[in-house]
C-alpha positions as CSV (number, residue, x, y, z in Angstrom):
1,M,-227.8,-152.5,-28.1
2,P,-227.4,-151.1,-24.5
3,N,-224.2,-149.5,-23.4
4,R,-222.1,-152.3,-22.1
5,N,-219.7,-150.3,-20.0
6,T,-220.7,-148.1,-17.0
7,T,-217.3,-147.4,-15.4
8,F,-214.2,-145.9,-17.3
9,V,-210.5,-145.3,-16.5
10,K,-208.0,-143.2,-18.3
11,T,-204.5,-144.4,-19.4
12,E,-201.4,-142.5,-20.2
13,G,-199.9,-142.1,-23.7
14,E,-197.6,-145.0,-25.0
15,Q,-194.9,-145.6,-27.7
16,I,-196.2,-148.4,-29.9
17,P,-193.6,-150.3,-32.0
18,V,-194.1,-150.5,-35.8
19,V,-193.8,-154.2,-36.7
20,A,-194.7,-153.9,-40.5
21,D,-195.1,-151.3,-43.1
22,C,-196.9,-152.5,-46.2
23,D,-199.4,-151.7,-48.9
24,V,-202.3,-153.7,-47.4
25,V,-203.0,-154.9,-44.0
26,V,-206.0,-157.3,-43.6
27,V,-207.4,-157.8,-40.2
28,G,-209.0,-161.3,-39.7
29,A,-207.9,-164.4,-41.4
30,G,-211.3,-166.1,-41.7
31,P,-212.6,-167.1,-45.1
32,A,-213.1,-163.6,-46.3
33,G,-210.0,-161.8,-44.9
34,H,-207.7,-164.8,-46.0
35,A,-209.3,-164.5,-49.6
36,A,-208.7,-160.8,-49.6
37,A,-205.0,-161.4,-48.5
38,I,-204.3,-164.0,-51.1
39,S,-206.1,-161.9,-53.8
40,A,-204.3,-158.6,-53.1
41,S,-200.9,-160.4,-52.9
42,R,-201.3,-162.2,-56.1
43,N,-202.3,-158.9,-57.7
44,G,-198.9,-157.3,-56.6
45,A,-199.5,-155.8,-53.1
46,S,-197.2,-156.2,-50.2
47,V,-199.7,-157.8,-47.5
48,T,-199.7,-158.1,-43.9
49,L,-202.4,-160.6,-42.4
50,L,-203.3,-160.3,-38.8
51,E,-205.3,-163.1,-37.0
52,R,-206.2,-163.3,-33.2
53,Y,-206.1,-167.0,-33.1
54,H,-203.1,-169.4,-33.7
55,H,-204.8,-170.9,-36.9
56,L,-206.2,-169.5,-40.1
57,G,-209.9,-170.0,-41.3
58,G,-212.2,-168.5,-38.8
59,M,-215.6,-170.0,-38.7
60,A,-214.7,-172.7,-41.4
61,S,-212.0,-174.2,-39.2
62,G,-212.0,-172.9,-35.6
63,G,-215.8,-172.5,-35.8
64,M,-216.2,-176.0,-37.5
65,V,-218.8,-174.9,-39.9
66,L,-217.8,-177.8,-42.1
67,M,-219.9,-177.3,-45.2
68,L,-219.4,-175.1,-48.3
69,D,-222.8,-174.3,-49.6
70,D,-224.7,-171.3,-51.2
71,M,-222.7,-171.6,-54.3
72,V,-225.3,-172.9,-56.8
73,N,-228.2,-171.2,-58.5
74,E,-231.1,-173.0,-60.1
75,G,-230.4,-176.1,-62.0
76,N,-227.3,-176.7,-60.0
77,E,-225.4,-173.7,-61.8
78,V,-222.3,-173.3,-59.7
79,V,-221.9,-169.4,-59.5
80,T,-219.6,-168.9,-56.5
81,T,-216.2,-169.8,-57.8
82,G,-212.5,-168.4,-57.7
83,I,-210.6,-168.9,-54.6
84,V,-213.4,-171.1,-52.9
85,S,-212.9,-173.5,-56.1
86,E,-209.3,-173.6,-55.4
87,F,-209.8,-174.4,-51.8
88,V,-211.9,-177.5,-52.7
89,E,-209.3,-178.6,-55.1
90,R,-206.6,-178.4,-52.4
91,L,-208.8,-180.0,-49.8
92,E,-209.7,-182.8,-52.1
93,K,-206.0,-183.6,-52.7
94,Q,-205.5,-183.9,-49.0
95,D,-208.6,-186.1,-48.7
96,A,-210.2,-183.4,-46.7
97,A,-213.2,-182.8,-48.9
98,V,-216.3,-184.8,-50.2
99,Y,-218.9,-183.7,-52.7
100,P,-221.4,-185.4,-55.0
101,P,-220.3,-185.9,-58.7
102,R,-222.4,-184.0,-61.1
103,E,-224.3,-187.2,-62.2
104,D,-225.4,-187.6,-58.6
105,C,-226.9,-184.0,-58.3
106,Q,-230.5,-185.3,-58.9
107,T,-233.8,-185.2,-56.9
108,N,-234.7,-188.7,-56.0
109,S,-234.7,-191.1,-52.9
110,E,-231.7,-192.9,-53.9
111,M,-229.5,-189.9,-54.1
112,W,-231.2,-188.4,-51.0
113,Q,-230.2,-191.4,-49.0
114,K,-226.7,-191.4,-50.5
115,W,-225.9,-187.8,-50.0
116,S,-228.2,-185.9,-47.6
117,R,-226.2,-186.9,-44.5
118,W,-223.3,-185.1,-46.2
119,G,-225.2,-181.9,-46.2
120,C,-225.1,-181.7,-49.9
121,I,-228.9,-180.6,-50.3
122,D,-230.8,-177.6,-51.5
123,F,-232.1,-176.6,-48.0
124,H,-234.0,-173.7,-49.6
125,K,-236.5,-176.2,-51.1
126,A,-239.5,-177.4,-49.0
127,M,-239.9,-180.4,-51.2
128,M,-238.9,-184.0,-50.0
129,P,-236.5,-185.3,-51.0
130,Q,-234.7,-182.2,-51.5
131,P,-232.4,-181.9,-54.6
132,I,-228.8,-183.0,-54.2
133,I,-226.5,-180.0,-55.2
134,H,-222.8,-179.2,-55.3
135,A,-221.9,-178.5,-51.8
136,V,-218.6,-179.6,-50.0
137,A,-218.0,-181.3,-46.6
138,F,-214.7,-180.7,-45.5
139,D,-212.3,-181.3,-42.5
140,P,-211.4,-178.3,-40.4
141,D,-207.7,-179.1,-39.9
142,G,-207.5,-179.5,-43.7
143,W,-208.8,-176.0,-44.1
144,K,-206.2,-174.8,-41.7
145,R,-203.4,-176.6,-43.6
146,V,-204.6,-175.2,-47.0
147,S,-205.0,-171.8,-45.6
148,L,-201.5,-171.7,-44.3
149,D,-200.0,-173.2,-47.5
150,M,-201.7,-170.4,-49.6
151,V,-200.5,-167.7,-47.3
152,R,-196.8,-169.0,-47.3
153,E,-196.9,-169.4,-51.1
154,A,-198.3,-165.9,-51.6
155,K,-195.4,-164.5,-49.3
156,I,-197.8,-162.8,-47.1
157,N,-196.6,-161.3,-43.8
158,L,-198.6,-163.4,-41.4
159,R,-199.0,-162.3,-37.7
160,T,-201.4,-164.5,-35.7
161,H,-201.8,-164.1,-32.0
162,S,-202.5,-160.6,-32.8
163,W,-205.7,-159.1,-31.6
164,F,-207.0,-156.0,-33.4
165,S,-207.2,-153.0,-30.8
166,D,-207.4,-149.7,-32.8
167,V,-206.8,-147.9,-36.1
168,L,-203.7,-145.6,-36.6
169,R,-204.5,-142.2,-37.5
170,E,-202.3,-139.4,-38.9
171,G,-203.8,-136.0,-39.8
172,G,-207.3,-137.4,-39.8
173,K,-206.3,-140.3,-42.2
174,I,-206.4,-144.0,-41.4
175,T,-202.8,-145.1,-41.9
176,G,-202.8,-148.5,-40.4
177,V,-203.9,-150.6,-37.4
178,I,-202.9,-151.5,-33.9
179,S,-203.0,-155.1,-32.5
180,Q,-202.6,-156.4,-28.9
181,T,-200.1,-159.2,-28.5
182,K,-198.3,-160.9,-25.7
183,L,-195.6,-158.4,-26.0
184,G,-197.8,-155.5,-25.8
185,R,-199.4,-153.3,-28.5
186,Q,-197.9,-153.4,-32.1
187,A,-198.7,-151.3,-35.1
188,V,-198.9,-152.1,-38.8
189,R,-198.8,-149.3,-41.1
190,A,-200.6,-149.7,-44.5
191,K,-201.9,-147.7,-47.5
192,Y,-205.1,-149.7,-47.6
193,I,-207.0,-151.7,-44.9
194,V,-209.3,-154.7,-45.4
195,D,-211.8,-155.5,-42.5
196,G,-212.3,-159.1,-42.5
197,T,-213.2,-159.4,-38.6
198,G,-216.7,-160.6,-39.1
199,D,-217.7,-157.9,-36.3
200,L,-216.7,-154.7,-38.2
201,D,-214.1,-154.1,-35.5
202,V,-211.9,-151.9,-37.7
203,G,-214.8,-150.1,-39.3
204,V,-216.2,-149.3,-35.9
205,A,-212.8,-148.0,-34.7
206,A,-212.5,-145.9,-37.9
207,G,-215.8,-144.3,-37.5
208,A,-217.9,-146.1,-40.1
209,D,-221.6,-146.1,-39.8
210,Y,-223.1,-149.5,-38.7
211,I,-226.1,-151.3,-37.2
212,D,-226.2,-153.8,-34.5
213,G,-228.0,-157.2,-35.1
214,Q,-228.3,-160.6,-33.4
215,F,-228.9,-164.1,-34.6
216,I,-228.6,-167.6,-33.1
217,V,-225.3,-168.7,-31.8
218,T,-223.9,-172.2,-31.6
219,T,-221.1,-174.4,-29.9
220,V,-220.5,-176.7,-32.9
221,F,-219.2,-180.0,-31.8
222,R,-218.0,-183.4,-33.2
223,M,-218.5,-187.0,-32.2
224,A,-216.2,-189.9,-33.0
225,N,-216.7,-193.6,-33.4
226,V,-220.2,-193.3,-34.9
227,D,-221.3,-196.1,-37.3
228,T,-222.8,-193.7,-39.8
229,E,-224.0,-196.4,-42.2
230,K,-226.0,-198.1,-39.3
231,A,-227.4,-194.8,-38.3
232,I,-228.5,-194.0,-41.8
233,D,-229.9,-197.4,-42.4
234,F,-232.0,-197.1,-39.1
235,Q,-233.3,-193.8,-40.5
236,F,-234.5,-195.2,-43.7
237,S,-235.6,-198.7,-42.7
238,Q,-237.5,-197.6,-39.5
239,P,-238.7,-194.1,-40.4
240,E,-241.2,-193.9,-37.6
241,E,-239.0,-194.9,-34.8
242,Y,-236.3,-192.8,-36.2
243,K,-238.7,-189.8,-36.1
244,K,-239.6,-190.3,-32.6
245,L,-235.9,-190.6,-31.4
246,D,-234.8,-187.5,-33.6
247,R,-237.7,-185.4,-32.1
248,E,-236.3,-186.2,-28.6
249,A,-232.8,-185.6,-29.7
250,R,-233.6,-182.2,-31.0
251,R,-235.5,-181.4,-27.8
252,R,-232.5,-182.3,-25.7
253,I,-230.2,-180.1,-27.8
254,G,-232.8,-177.3,-27.9
255,G,-232.9,-176.2,-31.7
256,A,-231.0,-177.5,-34.7
257,W,-231.3,-177.3,-38.6
258,G,-233.1,-180.1,-40.5
259,M,-230.3,-182.6,-39.7
260,W,-228.5,-182.3,-36.4
261,W,-225.7,-184.4,-37.5
262,L,-223.8,-184.8,-40.6
263,K,-220.9,-186.9,-42.0
264,T,-217.3,-185.6,-42.4
265,P,-214.5,-186.7,-44.6
266,I,-212.9,-188.7,-41.6
267,P,-214.8,-192.0,-41.2
268,G,-216.8,-192.4,-38.0
269,V,-216.6,-188.6,-37.2
270,V,-219.9,-186.5,-37.5
271,W,-220.4,-182.9,-36.8
272,C,-223.2,-181.3,-35.1
273,N,-224.2,-177.7,-36.1
274,C,-226.2,-177.1,-32.9
275,P,-227.6,-176.1,-30.6
276,H,-229.3,-173.0,-31.8
277,M,-229.3,-170.4,-29.0
278,P,-231.0,-167.1,-29.5
279,G,-230.6,-164.0,-27.4
280,Y,-226.9,-164.0,-26.8
281,D,-224.7,-160.9,-27.8
282,G,-221.6,-161.9,-29.8
283,L,-219.7,-158.9,-28.8
284,S,-220.2,-159.3,-25.0
285,V,-217.8,-161.2,-22.9
286,E,-220.5,-162.1,-20.3
287,S,-222.7,-163.1,-22.8
288,M,-220.4,-165.3,-24.7
289,V,-219.2,-167.0,-21.3
290,E,-222.8,-167.7,-20.6
291,S,-223.5,-169.0,-24.1
292,E,-220.4,-171.3,-24.0
293,C,-221.5,-172.9,-20.8
294,E,-225.1,-173.4,-22.0
295,G,-224.0,-174.7,-25.3
296,R,-221.7,-177.3,-23.7
297,D,-224.4,-178.5,-21.3
298,R,-226.9,-179.0,-24.2
299,M,-224.3,-180.9,-26.3
300,M,-223.6,-183.3,-23.5
301,R,-227.3,-183.9,-23.0
302,L,-227.7,-184.8,-26.6
303,Y,-224.5,-186.8,-26.7
304,S,-225.7,-188.9,-23.7
305,F,-229.1,-189.4,-25.3
306,A,-227.7,-190.5,-28.7
307,K,-225.2,-192.8,-27.1
308,E,-228.0,-194.7,-25.1
309,N,-230.7,-194.6,-27.7
310,I,-229.8,-194.1,-31.3
311,P,-228.4,-197.1,-33.5
312,G,-225.2,-196.4,-34.8
313,F,-224.1,-194.1,-31.7
314,E,-223.7,-196.8,-29.3
315,N,-219.9,-196.5,-29.2
316,A,-219.7,-192.9,-29.9
317,A,-217.2,-190.6,-28.1
318,M,-217.3,-186.9,-27.5
319,L,-214.6,-185.4,-29.8
320,G,-215.2,-181.8,-28.5
321,A,-216.6,-178.4,-29.3
322,A,-215.3,-176.0,-31.8
323,E,-212.4,-173.6,-30.7
324,Q,-214.6,-170.7,-31.6
325,M,-218.2,-169.9,-30.6
326,G,-220.5,-169.9,-33.7
327,I,-221.5,-166.3,-34.1
328,R,-223.7,-165.5,-37.0
329,Q,-224.4,-161.7,-36.8
330,T,-223.3,-158.7,-34.8
331,R,-222.4,-155.4,-36.4
332,M,-223.1,-154.7,-40.0
333,L,-221.7,-151.7,-42.0
334,Q,-224.1,-149.2,-43.4
335,G,-222.0,-148.2,-46.4
336,E,-222.4,-146.7,-49.9
337,Y,-225.1,-149.2,-50.6
338,V,-227.1,-151.4,-48.1
339,V,-228.3,-154.6,-49.4
340,T,-231.8,-155.4,-48.4
341,K,-233.8,-158.4,-47.9
342,D,-235.9,-157.8,-51.0
343,D,-232.7,-157.4,-52.9
344,V,-231.6,-161.0,-51.9
345,K,-235.2,-162.6,-52.1
346,S,-235.9,-161.0,-55.5
347,R,-232.4,-162.0,-56.8
348,R,-231.9,-158.4,-57.8
349,H,-228.9,-157.9,-60.2
350,F,-226.6,-155.0,-60.1
351,E,-224.6,-153.6,-62.6
352,T,-221.9,-152.8,-60.1
353,S,-221.9,-156.5,-58.7
354,V,-218.4,-157.7,-57.9
355,C,-219.2,-161.0,-56.4
356,R,-222.1,-163.2,-55.7
357,G,-223.6,-166.2,-53.9
358,R,-226.2,-168.6,-54.9
359,D,-228.8,-166.5,-56.6
360,Y,-228.0,-163.0,-55.1
361,Y,-225.6,-160.3,-56.1
362,T,-223.3,-158.0,-54.1
363,P,-222.6,-154.5,-55.5
364,Y,-219.3,-152.9,-55.0
365,G,-220.8,-150.2,-52.8
366,A,-221.9,-152.7,-50.1
367,L,-218.1,-153.3,-49.3
368,L,-217.4,-149.7,-48.9
369,P,-217.9,-147.3,-45.9
370,K,-219.3,-143.9,-46.8
371,T,-216.5,-141.7,-45.6
372,I,-213.3,-143.6,-45.3
373,D,-211.3,-143.7,-48.5
374,N,-208.9,-146.6,-47.8
375,L,-211.1,-149.1,-46.1
376,I,-212.9,-151.9,-47.4
377,V,-214.9,-154.8,-45.7
378,A,-215.4,-158.3,-46.6
379,G,-217.5,-161.0,-44.8
380,R,-220.8,-161.4,-42.9
381,H,-220.4,-157.8,-41.5
382,Y,-220.6,-156.2,-45.1
383,S,-223.3,-153.4,-45.7
384,V,-226.6,-155.1,-45.4
385,E,-229.9,-155.1,-43.5
386,S,-230.2,-157.7,-40.5
387,D,-232.6,-159.8,-42.4
388,A,-230.9,-159.8,-45.5
389,Q,-227.5,-160.8,-43.8
390,K,-229.2,-163.9,-42.4
391,M,-229.8,-165.0,-46.0
392,S,-226.3,-164.0,-47.4
393,R,-223.7,-165.0,-44.8
394,E,-222.4,-168.4,-45.9
395,I,-218.6,-169.1,-46.3
396,P,-218.3,-169.2,-50.0
397,P,-219.9,-165.9,-50.7
398,C,-217.9,-164.4,-48.0
399,Q,-214.7,-165.7,-49.7
400,A,-216.0,-164.2,-53.0
401,Q,-216.3,-160.9,-51.2
402,G,-212.8,-161.1,-50.0
403,E,-211.3,-162.0,-53.3
404,A,-213.2,-158.9,-54.8
405,A,-212.0,-156.8,-52.0
406,G,-208.3,-157.8,-52.6
407,I,-208.5,-157.0,-56.1
408,A,-210.0,-153.6,-55.3
409,V,-207.2,-152.6,-53.0
410,A,-204.6,-153.8,-55.5
411,L,-206.2,-151.7,-58.3
412,A,-206.6,-148.7,-55.9
413,L,-202.8,-149.1,-54.9
414,N,-201.7,-149.1,-58.6
415,S,-203.7,-146.0,-59.5
416,D,-203.3,-144.3,-56.1
417,Q,-207.0,-143.9,-55.7
418,A,-209.6,-143.8,-53.1
419,L,-211.3,-147.3,-53.0
420,R,-214.6,-145.8,-54.0
421,E,-213.0,-144.4,-57.1
422,V,-211.9,-147.9,-58.4
423,D,-213.7,-148.9,-61.6
424,Y,-216.1,-151.7,-60.6
425,K,-215.7,-153.0,-64.2
426,A,-211.9,-153.6,-63.6
427,I,-212.7,-155.6,-60.6
428,Q,-215.2,-157.6,-62.5
429,K,-212.7,-158.3,-65.3
430,Q,-210.0,-159.3,-62.8
431,M,-212.4,-161.6,-61.0
432,R,-213.1,-163.3,-64.3
433,A,-209.4,-163.6,-64.9
434,Q,-208.9,-165.4,-61.6
435,G,-211.9,-167.8,-62.4
436,A,-214.4,-166.1,-60.2
437,D,-217.9,-165.1,-61.1
438,P,-218.3,-161.4,-60.2
439,G,-222.0,-161.4,-61.1
440,D,-221.6,-159.0,-64.0
441,E,-223.6,-161.4,-66.2
442,P,-226.9,-162.0,-64.5
443,S,-228.5,-165.6,-64.4
444,A,-231.6,-166.3,-66.2
445,N,-233.7,-165.9,-62.9
446,A,-232.2,-162.7,-61.8
447,L,-234.3,-159.5,-61.4
448,C,-232.8,-156.9,-63.8
449,E,-233.7,-153.6,-64.8
450,N,-234.9,-154.6,-68.0
451,N,-237.3,-157.2,-66.2
452,I,-238.7,-154.3,-64.1
453,A,-239.1,-152.0,-67.0
454,A,-241.1,-154.7,-68.8
455,E,-243.5,-155.3,-66.0
């Protein structure tokens, strides 16, 4: 990435008030950071959770990425579990989650018509119809409520409206973080830090190695008053006319996944995970302003076309864009181990795996910077190659990373250890105790050392 700044100024020293002194500070309350905070607190640590927005949930709520996927291996084997499973249970109790029962997880036209518009499909399969799998459509405000409930129950010190600014250093050691608030800069002192920012903000400030990357960005939006059953009936009863209109809709929005609209738990409300806009820098103010304007122009073009032409959308109303721009990739840690594209594609199993998604495994070293003893990362900015990150960045695997990171800091705290000295087997054991799959036991389709030796 080019240098984004050309002119600099100097500021005088300042006194920064300490607003919290704790065992662990987690920066970022998205799916990964929230899971890390909950996991660390439940394992006995005093936790402060910092979040720049007024809500919790990151891309799941503010970004309105309203689908939990990447949780199942071949044969609909659910492998991404733990806190993500608890989320689904809590959301379901609030009528804020929908997913297919096990008996509906089949590959046939009947189930495809019933569940595909919920997004509960194996999008990795090129076949049609694609298999129906365990995936969960959810409501964004439901996610915010569940997140807040869990934080309050865990007695975590929550500090929203707090934008990460810098790390605290004493004698060369990272001893906490500084956040920017309406009252000025504030300090949180902590023994261990979890970077759940999604952009490696803390890691970069602390001097961790990283690479820059880019992927498509999106202004996700929702429409209300959609007759979804009429729209689905049109799709399957008049397939050729549907394909014609769908092609034009995709041209108007300028890039989308296989289905540009999906159902949500609220009747008549659909969410649109589009447009796909490449070439924008998710760290640049100027670039994000430009992408926000471009995204809103595109979504209104699609809205107008759908309302005028697509059966079921005649009475649609624009419900609005997500509060957060959909950023998929910026900075990625280059830590103790860097996950490669081949690792993900080949389903490489690691003895040191502490969490997993779909059919890939995340070794403990991929959460750890090389030279910073008390910092761990969790989320899309983990230690990974750019192409590998594009295949391993979904919400449930990020939550699993956070759950493992929370356990790791609690173990380090109890033994007064550097994070890299924590026994990965102890993390695996506690993940199992919490109902999570750390990936210590490889699935049948995993690439293991024994498999390689036999070839």
